[in-house]
C-alpha positions in Angstrom: -0.2 -0.3 0.1 1.3 3.2 -1.2 1.6 6.4 1.5 -1.2 8.1 0.0 -3.5 5.1 0.1 -2.4 4.7 4.0 -2.9 8.3 4.7 -6.4 7.9 3.4 -7.1 4.9 5.3 -6.2 6.6 8.3 -8.3 9.7 7.6 -11.3 7.4 7.3 -11.0 5.4 10.3 -10.7 8.9 12.3 -13.8 10.2 10.2 -15.6 6.8 11.6 -14.9 7.2 15.0 -15.5 10.9 15.4 -18.7 10.0 13.7 -19.9 7.3 16.3 -18.7 9.4 19.1 -20.7 12.6 17.7 -23.6 10.0 17.3 -23.2 8.8 21.2 -23.4 12.3 22.4 -26.4 13.3 20.5 -28.4 10.6 21.6 -27.5 11.5 25.2 -28.2 14.9 25.1 -31.5 14.1 23.4 -32.4 11.8 26.1 -31.7 14.1 28.8 -34.0 16.9 26.9 -36.9 14.4 26.6 -36.4 13.4 30.4 -36.4 17.1 31.1 -33.2 17.0 33.3 -30.8 19.0 31.4 -28.2 21.3 33.1 -29.4 24.0 34.9 -33.0 23.3 33.9 -32.4 24.6 30.4 -34.2 21.6 28.2 -34.1 24.2 25.3 -30.5 25.4 25.2 -29.7 21.4 25.6 -31.9 20.8 22.6 -30.2 23.4 20.4 -26.8 22.0 21.4 -28.1 18.8 20.5 -29.4 20.0 17.3 -25.9 21.5 16.6 -24.2 18.1 17.5 -26.6 16.5 14.8 -25.5 19.0 12.0 -21.7 17.9 12.7 -22.8 14.7 12.6 -24.3 15.0 9.3 -21.6 16.9 8.0 -18.9 14.1 9.1 -21.1 11.5 7.6 -21.1 13.1 4.1 -17.3 13.6 4.7 -17.0 10.0 5.4 -19.0 9.3 2.5 -16.8 11.2 0.0 -13.9 9.7 1.5 -15.0 6.1 1.0 -15.7 6.9 -2.5 -12.3 7.9 -2.9 -10.9 4.5 -1.4 -12.9 2.9 -3.6 -11.5 4.4 -6.6 -8.4 4.1 -5.4 -8.9 0.0 -4.9 -10.3 0.3 -8.4 -7.2 1.8 -9.7 -5.0 -0.8 -7.6 -6.8 -3.6 -9.0 -6.1 -2.2 -12.4 -2.6 -1.6 -11.9 -2.2 -5.1 -10.5 -3.9 -6.3 -13.6 -1.7 -4.5 -16.0 1.4 -6.0 -13.8 0.1 -9.5 -14.3 -0.1 -9.0 -17.9 3.2 -7.5 -18.2 4.8 -10.3 -16.3 3.2 -13.0 -18.7 4.1 -11.4 -21.7 7.9 -11.2 -20.2 7.6 -14.3 -19.3 6.4 -16.0 -23.0 7.5 -13.4 -25.4 11.0 -12.4 -23.9 12.2 -15.4 -22.3 11.4 -17.5 -24.9 14.0 -16.4 -27.6 16.6 -15.9 -24.6 16.4 -19.4 -23.8 16.9 -20.5 -27.0 20.3 -18.1 -27.1 21.2 -19.4 -24.3 20.9 -23.1 -25.5 22.8 -22.0 -28.6 25.5 -20.6 -27.2 25.9 -23.6 -24.8 26.0 -25.8 -27.6 28.8 -23.3 -29.4 31.0 -23.1 -26.1 31.2 -27.1 -25.8 32.4 -27.3 -29.5 35.1 -24.4 -29.8 37.8 -24.4 -27.6 40.8 -22.0 -29.1 41.4 -19.2 -31.0 39.1 -15.9 -32.1 36.1 -18.3 -32.4 36.3 -19.1 -28.6 37.0 -15.4 -27.5 33.8 -14.8 -29.8 31.7 -17.6 -28.3 32.9 -16.3 -24.8 31.5 -12.9 -25.4 28.5 -13.9 -26.6 27.8 -15.8 -23.6 28.8 -13.0 -20.9 26.2 -10.7 -22.9 23.1 -13.2 -22.5 24.5 -13.7 -19.0 23.9 -9.9 -18.6 20.5 -9.8 -20.2 19.3 -13.1 -18.4 20.4 -11.0 -15.1 18.9 -8.0 -15.8 15.6 -9.2 -17.3 15.4 -11.6 -14.3 15.9 -9.0 -12.2 13.0 -6.5 -13.3 10.7 -9.7 -13.4 11.8 -10.8 -9.9 11.0 -7.5 -8.3 7.8 -7.0 -10.0 6.9 -10.4 -9.1 7.6 -9.4 -5.3 5.7 -6.6 -5.6 2.8 -7.9 -6.9 2.9 -10.5 -3.9 3.1 -13.5 -6.6 6.1 -15.2 -4.8 5.0 -17.4 -1.9 7.8 -19.4 -0.2 7.8 -23.4 -0.9 9.6 -24.7 2.3 11.5 -28.0 2.2 14.3 -30.2 3.7 17.4 -31.0 1.5 21.1 -31.3 1.8 22.8 -27.7 2.0 25.7 -28.9 -0.3 22.7 -29.8 -3.1 22.5 -26.2 -3.6 25.9 -25.0 -2.8 28.0 -27.5 -5.1 25.8 -26.5 -8.1 26.2 -22.9 -7.4 30.2 -23.6 -6.9 30.2 -25.1 -10.0 28.6 -22.6 -11.9 30.6 -19.3 -10.6 33.7 -21.6 -10.5 33.4 -21.1 -14.3 32.4 -17.6 -14.6 35.1 -16.8 -12.2 37.6 -18.2 -14.3 36.2 -16.4 -17.5 36.4 -12.8 -15.7 40.0 -14.0 -14.3 38.9 -13.9 -10.5 39.9 -16.6 -8.0 37.2 -19.2 -6.6 37.2 -20.9 -3.7 34.2 -23.0 -1.8 34.2 -25.2 1.1 30.9 -27.8 1.3 28.8 -28.3 3.9 27.2 -31.3 5.2 24.3 -29.8 7.0 20.4 -30.2 6.4 18.4 -27.3 6.3 14.7 -26.3 5.9 13.9 -23.2 3.7 12.7 -22.5 0.0 15.5 -23.9 -2.2 14.7 -21.6 -5.2 14.5 -18.3 -3.0 17.6 -18.8 -1.3 19.5 -19.7 -4.4 18.3 -16.4 -5.6 19.9 -14.7 -2.5 23.0 -16.6 -3.1 23.4 -15.9 -6.3 23.0 -12.0 -6.0 26.0 -12.2 -3.4 27.9 -14.1 -5.7 27.4 -11.9 -9.1 28.2 -8.8 -6.9 31.2 -10.3 -5.7 32.1 -11.0 -9.0 31.6 -7.9 -10.5 33.0 -6.0 -7.8 36.1 -7.7 -7.5 39.3 -6.7 -9.6 41.0 -9.1 -11.7 43.4 -11.5 -9.7 41.1 -10.9 -6.8 39.5 -13.9 -4.4 35.9 -14.9 -3.9 35.0 -17.5 -1.2 31.8 -19.2 -0.7 31.2 -21.1 2.5 29.3 -21.7 5.8 29.4 -21.5 9.3 27.1 -23.5 11.9 25.9 -21.1 14.5 23.6 -23.1 16.9 20.5 -24.4 15.6 21.3 -22.6 12.5 23.8 -22.5 9.5 25.3 -19.2 8.1 26.2 -19.0 4.5 28.8 -16.7 3.5 30.3 -14.9 0.3 33.5 -13.2 0.8 35.5 -11.4 -1.7 38.8 -9.2 -2.0 36.4 -6.4 -4.0 36.2 -2.8 -3.6 34.3 -3.0 -0.3 31.4 -0.8 0.8 31.9 2.4 2.9 30.4 2.2 6.2 28.0 4.9 5.7 26.9 3.3 2.7 25.9 -0.2 4.1 22.4 0.5 5.0 21.8 2.1 1.8 22.7 -0.8 -0.6 19.4 -2.3 0.4 17.4 0.2 -1.3 16.1 -0.3 -4.8 18.5 1.3 -7.4 21.5 2.0 -5.3 24.7 0.6 -6.8 28.3 0.9 -5.4 30.5 3.2 -7.8 32.8 0.8 -9.6 36.5 1.6 -9.5 38.5 1.9 -13.1 38.6 -1.3 -15.0 35.3 -2.6 -13.1 31.9 -2.5 -15.5 29.0 -2.1 -13.2 26.2 -3.8 -15.4 23.7 -4.0 -13.0 20.5 -2.0 -12.0 21.2 -1.8 -8.2 18.0 -4.3 -7.6 20.0 -7.3 -6.5 20.3 -6.6 -2.9 16.9 -4.9 -2.8 15.7 -8.4 -3.8 17.6 -9.8 -1.4 16.3 -7.8 1.4 12.6 -8.9 0.5 13.0 -12.5 0.0 15.3 -12.7 3.3 12.2 -11.0 5.2 9.9 -13.5 3.5 11.8 -16.3 4.6 12.7 -14.9 8.0 16.3 -15.3 7.1 18.8 -12.6 8.5 21.2 -11.3 6.3 24.4 -9.3 7.5 27.1 -7.3 5.6 30.5 -6.5 6.9 32.8 -4.5 4.4 36.0 -2.3 4.4 36.3 0.2 1.4 39.2 -0.9 -0.6 39.5 -4.2 1.2 36.5 -6.5 0.3 32.9 -7.5 1.9 31.2 -10.3 3.5 27.8 -11.0 3.1 25.9 -13.9 4.5 22.6 -15.3 5.4 21.5 -17.4 8.3 19.0 -20.3 7.9 17.5 -22.9 10.5 19.2 -26.5 10.3 17.0 -29.6 9.9 17.1 -33.2 10.9 18.6 -35.4 8.6 15.6 -37.6 9.3 13.5 -35.1 7.5 15.3 -35.4 4.3 12.9 -37.2 1.7 14.3 -40.5 0.4 17.2 -40.0 -2.0 18.6 -42.2 -4.8 21.7 -44.0 -3.7 22.9 -44.6 -7.3 25.3 -42.2 -8.0 28.3 -43.4 -9.5 29.9 -41.6 -12.7 30.3 -38.2 -13.5 27.6 -36.2 -14.9 28.8 -36.4 -18.2 29.4 -40.2 -17.8 25.6 -40.9 -16.7 24.4 -38.4 -19.6 26.7 -39.9 -22.2 24.6 -42.4 -24.6 21.3 -41.7 -22.9 18.0 -41.5 -25.1 16.3 -38.2 -24.8 13.2 -36.7 -26.4 12.2 -33.2 -26.6 8.9 -31.9 -27.1 8.9 -28.2 -27.6 6.6 -25.9 -30.3 9.5 -23.4 -31.0 11.4 -24.8 -33.5 14.4 -22.6 -32.5 14.3 -24.4 -28.7 14.1 -27.9 -30.6 17.3 -27.0 -32.6 19.3 -25.8 -29.9 18.5 -28.4 -27.3 19.6 -31.3 -30.5 22.7 -29.3 -30.9 23.4 -29.0 -27.1 22.3 -32.5 -26.0 24.1 -34.0 -28.8 27.1 -32.5 -27.8 26.9 -33.9 -24.6 26.4 -37.4 -26.3 22.8 -38.1 -25.9 20.8 -40.1 -28.7 17.9 -37.0 -29.0 14.9 -36.7 -31.3 12.8 -33.5 -31.0 9.3 -32.5 -32.2 7.0 -29.9 -32.2 3.8 -31.9 -31.9 3.0 -34.7 -29.5 1.9 -36.6 -32.6 5.3 -37.0 -34.1 6.3 -38.5 -30.2 3.8 -41.0 -30.9 5.4 -42.0 -34.0 8.8 -42.5 -32.9 7.4 -45.0 -30.4 6.6 -47.3 -33.6 10.4 -47.6 -34.4 11.5 -47.3 -30.7 8.8 -48.8 -28.7 11.4 -49.0 -25.4 10.8 -45.0 -25.7 13.2 -42.4 -23.9 15.3 -42.7 -20.7 14.4 -38.9 -20.4 11.6 -37.0 -21.9 12.1 -32.9 -21.9 8.9 -31.1 -22.4 7.6 -27.3 -22.6 5.0 -26.5 -20.4 3.2 -24.2 -23.1 2.5 -25.9 -26.1 0.1 -25.1 -29.2 -3.5 -25.5 -29.0 -5.2 -26.5 -25.5 -3.0 -29.1 -24.4 -0.2 -28.6 -21.9 3.2 -30.1 -21.8 1.9 -32.0 -18.5 -0.9 -33.4 -20.5 0.9 -34.3 -23.3 3.5 -36.4 -21.2 0.6 -37.9 -19.4 -0.9 -39.0 -22.8 2.3 -40.6 -23.9 3.2 -42.3 -20.9 -0.6 -43.8 -20.6 -0.5 -44.7 -24.2 2.7 -46.4 -24.5 3.5 -47.4 -21.1 6.5 -45.0 -20.9 8.3 -44.9 -17.7 10.8 -42.3 -18.8 12.0 -39.5 -16.1 10.4 -36.0 -17.0 11.7 -32.7 -17.1 9.2 -30.1 -17.6 10.4 -26.5 -18.8 8.3 -23.5 -18.1 8.6 -19.4 -17.9 5.9 -20.2 -15.0 7.2 -19.3 -11.6 4.3 -20.2 -9.6 5.0 -22.6 -6.5 1.5 -24.1 -7.2 2.9 -25.1 -10.9 6.0 -26.4 -8.9 4.3 -28.2 -6.6 1.9 -30.0 -8.8 4.9 -31.1 -11.5 6.9 -32.2 -7.9 3.6 -34.3 -6.7 3.9 -36.1 -10.2 7.2 -37.1 -9.6 8.9 -35.0 -12.3 11.4 -31.8 -12.2 10.7 -28.3 -13.5 13.3 -25.5 -15.0 12.5 -22.0 -15.4 13.4 -20.2 -18.5 15.7 -19.3 -19.6 17.7 -22.5 -18.9 21.2 -22.3 -17.9 23.0 -25.2 -20.0 25.1 -26.1 -17.0 21.9 -26.4 -14.8 20.3 -28.4 -17.2 23.1 -31.1 -17.4 23.1 -31.1 -13.9 19.3 -31.6 -13.6 19.6 -34.4 -16.6 22.4 -36.3 -14.7 20.1 -36.4 -11.3 16.9 -37.7 -13.3 19.0 -40.1 -15.0 20.4 -41.4 -11.8 17.1 -41.5 -10.1 15.6 -43.7 -13.2 18.7 -46.2 -12.7 18.2 -46.6 -8.6 15.7 -49.2 -8.3 12.6 -48.3 -6.3 13.0 -44.7 -7.3 10.7 -42.4 -9.4 
């Protein structure tokens, strides 16, 4: 609620209270007049006073009606604004994230194939530019969704290493490309929180550490136990933050001025998003910094008992690449660019890949390959009224397919995520990061290879 709306609400409440008070006084005086017991035996004077009070009540009632009408107009305007915001988010999710998703996949395939020379430098430049676009667009969408109140925590119990190991792999590559030194200390603790939202907090910390650390500087991702909690820390030897700026950095559009040679490619919204998410999860955020020497950003979250962990697959042999190599993967997406990009990326990893724009094409594939795929990747939004989930269900029931399923979507709602999880599938949001895709595919294939695991 805006400041103006709050003032209107306060004024409305004050008018209502005064109106009730005047009505009580008016009733009391009229009763005294009728009983003939007014002060100084002057019933007419009391009656005149009562009439004046009645006029005040009428005036206050009219003012109250005007205030209520204005409040209704404000509420209607807010509803329209929220509707417009929802339409904007839907348009961003589909119209902008779709081509960006294809571009990220194409770049991932290109980086896997070029290893030297000017072409490699060009590929890395394209990759970094797309990362910047992805980060900026994702930041704007996240802030809009947080302001609209559409993000709700989805609490689960998991090993902290499941998240930190993936982040470490991702930012080791990013730091290496940016000529920074990256170190990581793993953790075996079990925590209880929203994995996706916690990842956003830590990814913002790590992105800022890379952004504001000069070439050759050091970045460390680690954690410390604090009683019944664990504090996840990101340390860097970057430019640091002046003491009088520490509180302001969590405000929207506040950015640290980079030193010469450092590019500030952010919007100044990353830490504002961190502040909102941390408040939503009730996870305290801490920052210590010395200008010119570096910074420490951390978030503290509750530990959970290992017994609370869901049943996990025990078959963990081989690297991700070894698990993926030679696996049969089918892709269903109504965007030809996505199909082409997925084919290039997955075949580069050694997968046997089939792509289809329509579910009928995959139905024909079962005629020649009745065993079906080991893994099925489907886009949630397909042509027509059928969703990716409905298409997968039809394929599995019709052909008895037991393939692992990965759903790709621009829909970030917890309702869909929980629904997909309840079906035993996994879900990734667009734009899909190639490294995250590879880790997820390996995880799903390991599950499929483990007896008794779905």
